[in-house]
C-alpha positions as CSV (number, residue, x, y, z in Angstrom):
1,M,167.3,50.0,-30.2
2,A,164.5,51.3,-32.4
3,K,165.5,53.8,-35.1
4,S,165.2,57.4,-33.9
5,L,163.8,60.3,-36.0
6,F,167.1,62.0,-35.2
7,D,169.5,59.1,-36.2
8,D,170.8,61.2,-39.2
9,L,172.1,63.7,-36.7
10,R,174.3,61.3,-34.9
11,S,177.5,62.5,-36.5
12,L,176.8,66.2,-35.8
13,Q,178.0,68.2,-32.9
14,Q,175.5,71.0,-32.1
15,G,172.0,72.1,-32.9
16,V,169.2,74.4,-31.5
17,I,165.6,74.0,-30.4
18,I,163.5,77.0,-31.3
19,H,160.5,76.9,-29.0
20,H,157.3,78.6,-28.1
21,W,157.1,80.7,-24.9
22,D,154.1,79.0,-23.3
23,T,153.8,75.9,-21.2
24,D,153.6,73.5,-24.1
25,G,156.6,75.1,-25.8
26,L,158.7,74.9,-22.7
27,V,157.7,71.4,-21.9
28,S,158.4,70.4,-25.6
29,A,161.9,71.9,-25.3
30,A,162.6,70.1,-22.0
31,L,161.3,66.8,-23.4
32,L,163.5,67.1,-26.5
33,R,166.6,68.1,-24.5
34,N,166.1,65.1,-22.2
35,Y,165.8,62.9,-25.2
36,F,169.0,64.1,-26.7
37,R,170.8,63.9,-23.3
38,A,169.7,60.2,-23.0
39,N,170.2,59.1,-26.7
40,F,172.7,61.5,-28.2
41,P,174.8,62.8,-25.3
42,Q,177.6,63.9,-27.6
43,I,175.4,66.5,-29.3
44,K,175.1,69.9,-27.7
45,V,171.5,71.3,-28.0
46,D,170.9,74.9,-27.2
47,L,167.6,76.8,-26.8
48,F,166.3,79.8,-28.7
49,M,163.0,81.7,-28.7
50,P,161.7,84.3,-31.0
51,T,160.6,87.7,-29.5
52,I,157.6,87.0,-27.4
53,T,154.4,87.4,-29.4
54,N,156.3,87.1,-32.7
55,Y,155.5,83.9,-34.6
56,Y,158.4,84.5,-37.0
57,L,162.1,85.2,-37.0
58,T,163.7,88.5,-37.9
59,D,166.7,88.9,-40.2
60,D,168.9,89.6,-37.1
61,Q,167.7,86.3,-35.5
62,Y,168.5,84.3,-38.6
63,D,172.0,85.9,-38.6
64,Y,172.5,85.1,-34.9
65,L,171.5,81.5,-35.3
66,Q,173.8,81.0,-38.3
67,A,176.7,82.7,-36.4
68,Q,176.4,80.1,-33.7
69,G,177.4,77.4,-36.1
70,Y,174.3,75.2,-35.5
71,E,174.2,72.2,-37.8
72,F,170.4,71.5,-37.3
73,V,167.3,73.2,-36.1
74,I,164.2,71.9,-34.3
75,T,161.1,74.0,-34.0
76,C,158.3,73.2,-31.7
77,D,154.9,74.6,-31.0
78,L,155.5,77.8,-32.9
79,N,153.4,77.2,-36.0
80,F,155.8,79.2,-38.0
81,P,154.3,80.5,-41.3
82,S,155.6,79.0,-44.5
83,D,158.0,81.8,-45.3
84,T,159.7,81.4,-42.0
85,V,159.9,77.6,-42.4
86,Q,161.3,78.2,-45.9
87,G,163.8,80.7,-44.5
88,L,165.1,78.0,-42.1
89,A,165.2,75.4,-44.8
90,K,167.2,77.6,-47.1
91,R,169.8,78.1,-44.4
92,W,169.8,74.5,-43.1
93,P,168.6,72.4,-46.0
94,G,167.5,68.9,-44.9
95,Q,168.3,69.7,-41.3
96,V,165.1,71.4,-40.1
97,Y,162.7,69.4,-37.9
98,F,159.3,70.9,-37.6
99,F,157.1,69.7,-34.7
100,D,153.6,71.1,-34.1
101,H,149.9,70.3,-33.5
102,H,148.3,73.3,-35.2
103,H,146.5,73.9,-38.5
104,H,149.4,74.6,-40.9
105,P,150.0,74.5,-44.7
106,A,152.6,72.0,-45.8
107,P,156.0,73.7,-45.6
108,H,159.3,73.5,-47.6
109,E,160.1,70.0,-49.0
110,Q,163.5,70.0,-47.3
111,V,161.9,70.1,-43.9
112,H,161.3,67.0,-41.7
113,Y,157.6,67.8,-41.1
114,Y,155.8,66.3,-38.0
115,N,152.5,68.0,-37.6
116,A,149.3,66.3,-36.3
117,M,146.2,67.1,-34.5
118,H,147.1,66.4,-30.8
119,P,146.3,67.8,-27.4
120,A,149.7,69.4,-27.2
121,C,153.0,69.6,-29.2
122,A,154.8,67.8,-26.4
123,S,152.4,64.9,-26.4
124,H,152.8,64.7,-30.2
125,I,156.6,64.7,-29.8
126,A,156.4,62.0,-27.1
127,E,154.3,59.8,-29.4
128,R,156.6,60.4,-32.3
129,L,159.7,59.5,-30.2
130,G,158.1,56.5,-28.6
131,L,158.2,58.1,-25.1
132,P,155.8,57.4,-22.3
133,Y,153.0,59.8,-21.3
134,D,154.8,60.8,-18.1
135,L,154.5,64.0,-16.2
136,L,156.0,66.3,-18.9
137,P,153.5,65.6,-21.8
138,V,150.7,65.4,-19.3
139,I,151.5,68.9,-18.1
140,A,151.6,70.1,-21.7
141,M,148.2,68.5,-22.5
142,V,146.5,70.1,-19.5
143,G,148.3,73.3,-20.2
144,D,147.1,73.6,-23.8
145,R,143.6,72.1,-23.4
146,E,142.8,72.9,-19.7
147,E,139.5,71.4,-18.6
148,T,138.5,70.4,-22.2
149,I,141.1,67.6,-22.1
150,Q,138.7,65.8,-19.7
151,Q,136.4,65.2,-22.7
152,D,139.2,63.6,-24.7
153,K,138.5,59.8,-24.6
154,V,141.9,59.0,-26.2
155,Y,144.3,61.1,-24.2
156,Y,142.6,61.9,-20.9
157,P,143.2,58.4,-19.6
158,H,146.9,59.2,-19.8
159,V,146.3,62.3,-17.6
160,Q,144.3,60.2,-15.1
161,A,147.0,57.6,-15.0
162,M,149.7,60.2,-14.3
163,L,147.5,61.8,-11.6
164,A,147.1,58.5,-9.9
165,E,150.9,57.8,-10.1
166,S,152.0,61.2,-8.9
167,G,149.4,62.0,-6.3
168,L,148.7,65.3,-8.0
169,T,145.2,66.7,-8.6
170,F,143.9,68.1,-11.9
171,S,143.8,71.6,-10.2
172,Q,147.5,71.3,-9.4
173,L,148.3,70.6,-13.1
174,L,146.3,73.8,-14.0
175,E,148.4,75.6,-11.4
176,V,151.6,74.4,-13.0
177,R,150.5,76.0,-16.3
178,R,149.8,79.3,-14.6
179,L,153.3,79.2,-12.9
180,I,155.1,78.3,-16.2
181,D,153.2,80.8,-18.3
182,S,154.0,83.5,-15.8
183,N,157.5,83.8,-17.3
184,Y,156.4,85.0,-20.7
185,I,153.5,87.1,-19.4
186,V,156.0,89.3,-17.4
187,D,158.7,89.2,-20.2
188,D,161.2,87.1,-18.2
189,Y,163.4,85.5,-20.9
190,N,165.9,84.3,-18.4
191,G,163.2,82.8,-16.3
192,I,162.0,80.8,-19.3
193,I,165.5,79.2,-19.6
194,E,165.6,78.5,-15.9
195,T,162.1,76.9,-16.0
196,I,163.0,74.6,-18.9
197,Q,166.0,73.4,-16.8
198,L,163.6,72.8,-13.9
199,L,161.3,70.8,-16.1
200,Q,164.2,68.8,-17.4
201,D,165.4,67.9,-13.9
202,D,162.3,67.9,-11.7
203,P,159.0,69.2,-13.0
204,L,157.5,69.3,-9.6
205,A,160.1,71.9,-8.6
206,V,158.0,74.6,-10.3
207,F,155.6,74.5,-7.3
208,S,158.3,75.8,-4.9
209,D,159.9,78.4,-7.2
210,T,159.4,81.7,-5.4
211,R,160.0,83.7,-8.5
212,L,157.2,82.0,-10.4
213,R,154.8,82.4,-7.5
214,S,155.6,86.1,-7.3
215,N,154.9,86.4,-11.0
216,V,151.5,84.8,-10.6
217,E,150.5,87.2,-7.8
218,K,151.2,90.2,-10.0
219,I,149.4,88.6,-13.0
220,N,146.3,87.7,-10.9
221,E,146.0,91.3,-9.8
222,A,146.0,92.4,-13.5
223,L,143.6,89.7,-14.5
224,I,141.0,90.7,-11.9
225,S,140.7,94.2,-13.3
226,L,140.9,93.1,-17.0
227,V,138.2,90.4,-16.7
228,A,135.9,93.0,-15.1
229,V,136.0,95.2,-18.2
230,P,132.6,94.8,-20.1
231,P,132.8,93.6,-23.7
232,I,131.7,95.4,-26.8
233,K,129.0,93.0,-28.1
234,L,129.6,92.9,-31.9
235,S,126.8,90.4,-32.1
236,D,125.0,87.9,-29.9
237,Q,127.7,85.4,-30.8
238,V,130.9,87.6,-30.8
239,W,132.1,89.7,-27.9
240,Y,135.1,92.0,-28.2
241,W,137.6,93.3,-25.7
242,E,140.5,95.8,-26.2
243,I,143.2,94.7,-23.7
244,E,145.4,97.5,-22.3
245,T,148.3,96.3,-20.1
246,H,152.1,96.0,-20.3
247,F,151.9,92.3,-19.6
248,N,152.0,89.7,-22.5
249,I,148.6,88.6,-21.2
250,L,146.4,88.4,-24.3
251,S,146.4,84.6,-24.6
252,H,145.9,84.3,-20.9
253,I,143.1,86.8,-20.6
254,T,141.4,85.4,-23.7
255,R,141.3,81.9,-22.1
256,A,139.9,83.4,-18.9
257,L,137.2,85.3,-20.7
258,S,136.3,82.2,-22.7
259,R,135.9,80.3,-19.5
260,Q,133.7,83.1,-18.1
261,H,131.6,83.3,-21.3
262,P,131.7,79.8,-22.8
263,E,128.6,80.4,-25.0
264,V,130.2,83.1,-27.2
265,V,133.2,83.6,-29.4
266,V,135.7,85.8,-27.5
267,F,137.6,88.3,-29.7
268,T,140.5,90.3,-28.1
269,R,143.2,92.6,-29.3
270,Q,146.3,94.0,-27.7
271,L,149.0,96.5,-28.9
272,K,152.4,95.1,-27.9
273,N,155.9,95.3,-29.5
274,N,154.7,97.8,-32.2
275,Q,152.1,95.4,-33.6
276,Y,148.6,94.3,-32.8
277,T,147.8,90.7,-31.7
278,C,144.3,89.4,-32.0
279,Y,143.0,86.2,-30.4
280,I,139.7,84.5,-31.2
281,R,138.6,81.7,-28.9
282,K,135.5,79.6,-28.5
283,R,134.4,76.8,-26.1
284,Q,130.8,75.9,-26.8
285,A,130.0,78.2,-29.8
286,A,129.5,76.6,-33.2
287,F,132.5,78.1,-34.9
288,D,135.7,76.7,-36.4
289,A,138.6,79.1,-35.9
290,R,140.6,77.6,-38.8
291,Q,138.3,79.5,-41.2
292,I,139.3,82.9,-39.8
293,I,143.0,81.7,-39.8
294,A,142.7,80.9,-43.5
295,Y,141.1,84.3,-44.2
296,A,143.8,86.2,-42.3
297,Q,146.5,84.3,-44.3
298,E,144.7,85.3,-47.5
299,L,145.1,88.9,-46.4
300,G,148.8,88.3,-46.0
301,L,148.8,88.2,-42.2
302,N,150.7,85.9,-39.9
303,S,148.0,83.7,-38.4
304,G,147.8,80.3,-36.8
305,G,146.0,78.1,-34.3
306,K,143.5,75.3,-34.4
307,E,139.7,74.6,-34.3
308,E,139.1,76.4,-31.0
309,V,141.5,79.3,-31.2
310,A,143.1,81.6,-33.7
311,G,145.9,84.1,-33.3
312,I,146.4,86.9,-35.8
313,I,149.3,89.4,-36.0
314,I,148.6,92.8,-37.6
315,P,151.3,95.3,-38.3
316,T,150.3,98.8,-37.0
317,D,150.5,100.2,-40.6
318,R,147.9,97.7,-41.8
319,L,145.4,97.9,-38.9
320,A,143.0,100.4,-40.5
321,E,143.0,98.3,-43.7
322,V,142.6,94.7,-42.4
323,F,141.0,94.9,-38.9
324,P,137.5,95.8,-40.2
325,K,137.7,93.0,-42.8
326,I,138.6,90.4,-40.1
327,Q,135.8,91.7,-37.8
328,Q,133.3,91.5,-40.6
329,H,134.4,88.1,-41.8
330,L,134.2,86.8,-38.2
331,L,130.7,88.0,-37.9
332,Q,129.8,86.3,-41.1
333,L,131.3,83.0,-40.0
334,T,129.4,83.2,-36.7
335,H,126.2,84.3,-38.5
336,G,126.2,87.5,-36.5
337,H,126.0,90.0,-39.4
């Protein structure tokens, strides 16, 4: 048997996967748990998730994780900032495994760091662990890249092979993403755990889950009204929307708006959990979101993403100070000033 990335954990008893709340995060967690179940059945692996929209851990969450007696930590698809990665490394030196596929500065030296440009975190994990591109990583790739995965000459053939094997259509894979993502949009933390279990045992079971379908119906009603709101055109290249809803819908609505307006950079903002979240997404526009990510980090903000999308967290007490700077820098980057 080939050596596993996790062979050094063989003598340990329990650990935890800290995962993102979207489709790729849930699939990554399911894939990892199945891997441990098959290769290290003696190790108990729990699940944990930060507060939805928080790409960091609070002091209470660090304390909770330590109180559980976990001997190792695996993070996936969260793109934690360096201070959070270092916080984990301080508490679990040499026993933190960081999996991601986003733009990220190199973290603490005592972290097992696996980050690479990939269609999804789950596909990156599958590749690292020598697993096949079966339904789980394919769901994640389509979930993260949507239609743009069809232009990927390296990874789209894996999607096509799985579609042929399973009898599913590409549209059905997009529907799977909507069903899975509905959990976090409606703040259903228990539903996220239940869905990970579904993905572990039978990914196709998400189609028949009545709770997920009910979620999607509610979300679709909200999306119809939100997409209809006209933008504030900051320039010919940058269009801005203020999103007002109780749903955790910012990422979802930003994707929808970007599909509807592929020629511009879509810039959105939502107040949720006493902080502002901004998303910046492009499809066809000549713009690299990693530049605005780097600028936001220079301002001391929690920011992450990749070439086509940036997420920025702004504390309410810093909004007046930094939001105009981010807006102006975005206009400069898109030549719209």
